[in-house]
C-alpha beads as a LAMMPS data file, in Angstrom:
LAMMPS data file: protein, C-alpha beads

173 atoms
172 bonds

1 atom types
1 bond types

-500.0 500.0 xlo xhi
-500.0 500.0 ylo yhi
-500.0 500.0 zlo zhi

Masses

1 110.0

Atoms # bond

1 1 1 2.685 17.631 1.081
2 1 1 6.522 18.072 0.361
3 1 1 8.422 15.057 1.585
4 1 1 11.339 16.912 2.416
5 1 1 9.787 18.456 5.556
6 1 1 10.127 15.204 7.657
7 1 1 12.725 12.962 8.270
8 1 1 12.443 9.201 9.037
9 1 1 8.573 9.665 8.039
10 1 1 6.741 6.415 7.671
11 1 1 6.304 5.281 3.923
12 1 1 4.251 2.892 1.805
13 1 1 5.762 1.227 -1.165
14 1 1 3.720 1.815 -4.179
15 1 1 5.799 0.323 -6.934
16 1 1 9.305 -0.725 -8.152
17 1 1 11.291 0.456 -10.548
18 1 1 11.946 -2.423 -13.012
19 1 1 13.703 -1.127 -15.759
20 1 1 14.428 1.471 -18.333
21 1 1 12.224 2.615 -21.175
22 1 1 13.819 4.389 -24.314
23 1 1 16.666 6.945 -24.206
24 1 1 15.297 10.032 -22.759
25 1 1 15.194 8.942 -18.999
26 1 1 11.844 7.186 -18.702
27 1 1 11.559 4.187 -16.378
28 1 1 9.091 1.248 -16.250
29 1 1 7.216 0.883 -12.592
30 1 1 5.866 -2.132 -11.337
31 1 1 2.939 -0.396 -9.728
32 1 1 1.482 -2.094 -6.421
33 1 1 -1.697 0.065 -6.497
34 1 1 -5.103 -0.651 -7.803
35 1 1 -5.696 -0.112 -10.557
36 1 1 -2.218 0.265 -11.731
37 1 1 -2.357 3.533 -13.058
38 1 1 -3.702 4.953 -9.628
39 1 1 0.292 5.212 -8.784
40 1 1 0.263 8.321 -11.138
41 1 1 -2.146 9.984 -8.871
42 1 1 0.418 10.816 -6.084
43 1 1 2.278 13.329 -6.837
44 1 1 4.166 13.458 -3.344
45 1 1 5.795 10.053 -4.160
46 1 1 9.488 9.688 -4.794
47 1 1 12.146 7.051 -5.501
48 1 1 13.261 5.393 -2.023
49 1 1 16.808 6.571 -1.125
50 1 1 17.109 9.632 -3.673
51 1 1 19.890 11.749 -2.106
52 1 1 17.758 14.889 -3.174
53 1 1 13.824 14.271 -3.007
54 1 1 13.210 16.591 -5.878
55 1 1 15.265 13.890 -8.023
56 1 1 13.180 10.628 -8.283
57 1 1 9.740 12.403 -8.257
58 1 1 7.005 11.590 -11.228
59 1 1 6.816 14.298 -13.531
60 1 1 4.539 12.399 -16.258
61 1 1 3.620 9.095 -16.874
62 1 1 1.233 6.546 -18.710
63 1 1 0.017 3.345 -18.664
64 1 1 2.030 0.733 -20.818
65 1 1 0.595 -2.858 -21.068
66 1 1 0.697 -4.118 -17.377
67 1 1 3.350 -1.460 -16.474
68 1 1 3.290 2.161 -15.770
69 1 1 6.348 4.372 -17.621
70 1 1 7.258 7.464 -16.041
71 1 1 9.720 10.428 -16.327
72 1 1 11.321 11.025 -13.458
73 1 1 12.635 14.385 -12.263
74 1 1 16.551 14.663 -12.524
75 1 1 16.760 11.640 -14.912
76 1 1 17.295 12.870 -18.701
77 1 1 19.213 9.764 -20.318
78 1 1 18.886 6.073 -20.237
79 1 1 22.189 5.827 -18.107
80 1 1 20.698 8.023 -15.378
81 1 1 17.618 5.674 -15.284
82 1 1 19.566 2.598 -14.700
83 1 1 20.579 3.898 -11.298
84 1 1 17.126 3.515 -10.086
85 1 1 16.318 -0.092 -11.332
86 1 1 15.234 -2.149 -8.363
87 1 1 14.447 0.887 -6.131
88 1 1 11.130 1.604 -4.549
89 1 1 8.649 4.042 -5.375
90 1 1 7.340 5.388 -2.071
91 1 1 4.819 7.800 -0.567
92 1 1 4.784 9.275 2.934
93 1 1 1.938 7.909 5.079
94 1 1 0.691 11.044 5.960
95 1 1 0.155 11.714 2.109
96 1 1 -2.540 9.026 1.865
97 1 1 -6.170 10.285 1.254
98 1 1 -8.197 10.479 4.138
99 1 1 -10.963 7.257 3.729
100 1 1 -14.786 7.659 4.555
101 1 1 -16.265 5.786 7.591
102 1 1 -16.205 2.048 7.272
103 1 1 -13.198 2.035 4.762
104 1 1 -9.671 1.268 5.844
105 1 1 -6.208 0.823 4.429
106 1 1 -4.875 -2.984 4.729
107 1 1 -2.225 -1.455 6.784
108 1 1 -4.374 -0.089 9.465
109 1 1 -6.051 -3.465 10.127
110 1 1 -2.797 -5.319 10.257
111 1 1 -1.781 -6.139 13.609
112 1 1 -5.223 -5.767 15.474
113 1 1 -6.816 -7.819 17.638
114 1 1 -9.954 -9.817 16.322
115 1 1 -12.547 -10.914 18.913
116 1 1 -16.020 -12.248 18.371
117 1 1 -19.610 -11.412 19.469
118 1 1 -19.054 -13.725 22.517
119 1 1 -15.847 -11.868 23.587
120 1 1 -13.441 -14.719 22.322
121 1 1 -10.103 -13.576 21.296
122 1 1 -9.463 -15.295 17.907
123 1 1 -6.048 -13.526 17.365
124 1 1 -4.392 -10.957 15.378
125 1 1 -4.896 -9.942 11.888
126 1 1 -1.435 -11.064 10.210
127 1 1 -2.168 -10.031 6.704
128 1 1 -5.129 -9.744 4.233
129 1 1 -5.896 -11.271 1.035
130 1 1 -7.571 -9.974 -2.092
131 1 1 -9.894 -12.388 -3.713
132 1 1 -12.456 -12.276 -6.239
133 1 1 -15.311 -11.896 -3.880
134 1 1 -14.229 -10.035 -1.094
135 1 1 -10.723 -9.065 1.000
136 1 1 -10.046 -11.635 3.417
137 1 1 -8.422 -11.509 7.142
138 1 1 -5.683 -13.935 8.045
139 1 1 -6.119 -13.861 11.528
140 1 1 -3.377 -15.761 13.588
141 1 1 -4.067 -17.005 17.111
142 1 1 -3.710 -20.677 18.355
143 1 1 -4.935 -21.450 14.706
144 1 1 -4.978 -19.559 11.676
145 1 1 -8.398 -18.524 10.597
146 1 1 -9.507 -17.014 7.470
147 1 1 -12.329 -14.435 8.055
148 1 1 -13.947 -12.714 5.040
149 1 1 -13.881 -8.764 5.451
150 1 1 -17.404 -8.048 4.807
151 1 1 -18.590 -5.005 6.776
152 1 1 -21.880 -5.168 8.628
153 1 1 -22.247 -8.684 7.889
154 1 1 -19.065 -10.404 9.423
155 1 1 -17.402 -7.442 10.625
156 1 1 -19.226 -5.720 13.145
157 1 1 -16.990 -3.176 14.565
158 1 1 -13.421 -1.901 13.651
159 1 1 -11.792 0.307 16.455
160 1 1 -8.415 1.807 15.152
161 1 1 -8.068 3.510 18.630
162 1 1 -8.551 0.315 20.870
163 1 1 -6.707 -1.626 17.897
164 1 1 -9.931 -4.162 18.002
165 1 1 -12.038 -5.685 15.446
166 1 1 -15.347 -7.247 16.471
167 1 1 -16.361 -10.074 14.097
168 1 1 -19.900 -12.033 13.839
169 1 1 -17.629 -15.124 13.742
170 1 1 -17.728 -18.520 15.554
171 1 1 -14.473 -20.732 15.663
172 1 1 -14.879 -24.393 17.365
173 1 1 -11.527 -25.766 18.323

Bonds

1 1 1 2
2 1 2 3
3 1 3 4
4 1 4 5
5 1 5 6
6 1 6 7
7 1 7 8
8 1 8 9
9 1 9 10
10 1 10 11
11 1 11 12
12 1 12 13
13 1 13 14
14 1 14 15
15 1 15 16
16 1 16 17
17 1 17 18
18 1 18 19
19 1 19 20
20 1 20 21
21 1 21 22
22 1 22 23
23 1 23 24
24 1 24 25
25 1 25 26
26 1 26 27
27 1 27 28
28 1 28 29
29 1 29 30
30 1 30 31
31 1 31 32
32 1 32 33
33 1 33 34
34 1 34 35
35 1 35 36
36 1 36 37
37 1 37 38
38 1 38 39
39 1 39 40
40 1 40 41
41 1 41 42
42 1 42 43
43 1 43 44
44 1 44 45
45 1 45 46
46 1 46 47
47 1 47 48
48 1 48 49
49 1 49 50
50 1 50 51
51 1 51 52
52 1 52 53
53 1 53 54
54 1 54 55
55 1 55 56
56 1 56 57
57 1 57 58
58 1 58 59
59 1 59 60
60 1 60 61
61 1 61 62
62 1 62 63
63 1 63 64
64 1 64 65
65 1 65 66
66 1 66 67
67 1 67 68
68 1 68 69
69 1 69 70
70 1 70 71
71 1 71 72
72 1 72 73
73 1 73 74
74 1 74 75
75 1 75 76
76 1 76 77
77 1 77 78
78 1 78 79
79 1 79 80
80 1 80 81
81 1 81 82
82 1 82 83
83 1 83 84
84 1 84 85
85 1 85 86
86 1 86 87
87 1 87 88
88 1 88 89
89 1 89 90
90 1 90 91
91 1 91 92
92 1 92 93
93 1 93 94
94 1 94 95
95 1 95 96
96 1 96 97
97 1 97 98
98 1 98 99
99 1 99 100
100 1 100 101
101 1 101 102
102 1 102 103
103 1 103 104
104 1 104 105
105 1 105 106
106 1 106 107
107 1 107 108
108 1 108 109
109 1 109 110
110 1 110 111
111 1 111 112
112 1 112 113
113 1 113 114
114 1 114 115
115 1 115 116
116 1 116 117
117 1 117 118
118 1 118 119
119 1 119 120
120 1 120 121
121 1 121 122
122 1 122 123
123 1 123 124
124 1 124 125
125 1 125 126
126 1 126 127
127 1 127 128
128 1 128 129
129 1 129 130
130 1 130 131
131 1 131 132
132 1 132 133
133 1 133 134
134 1 134 135
135 1 135 136
136 1 136 137
137 1 137 138
138 1 138 139
139 1 139 140
140 1 140 141
141 1 141 142
142 1 142 143
143 1 143 144
144 1 144 145
145 1 145 146
146 1 146 147
147 1 147 148
148 1 148 149
149 1 149 150
150 1 150 151
151 1 151 152
152 1 152 153
153 1 153 154
154 1 154 155
155 1 155 156
156 1 156 157
157 1 157 158
158 1 158 159
159 1 159 160
160 1 160 161
161 1 161 162
162 1 162 163
163 1 163 164
164 1 164 165
165 1 165 166
166 1 166 167
167 1 167 168
168 1 168 169
169 1 169 170
170 1 170 171
171 1 171 172
172 1 172 173
């Protein structure tokens, strides 16, 4: 999908340009994707604020330590690359791959209402946390509740249409 086709489209930040690399216009990218090199699999991403969206697109790249280094279109030397330092690498939301049943992007879950099996409203998902064992929903209501995001055990139903998550979770005030 060509990002030039839509104006004011919703985007997702995939990473940030953290510096230049070498003298031929390559830049270092701090990737927010898991694994970090997954950022290279999104050909539709581009530098936020680029005047011409053909400039700032990833032409090629590779993992270099904890960072990703990339060659951007329209950038041929170190001086040109310096203009991009500190800018975000973004992807139009409509370019995200479709996920299978039972899989969700965190951004889809944030803001959903959480209720338990007894139909008690626990609050709204304010954010998600990555832990070693499983992801955790931070639910903000009268109290802040941490609920493990374990499908079919704790998470019984996610309904993006009604914007609700049903959980098998008791909360005692």
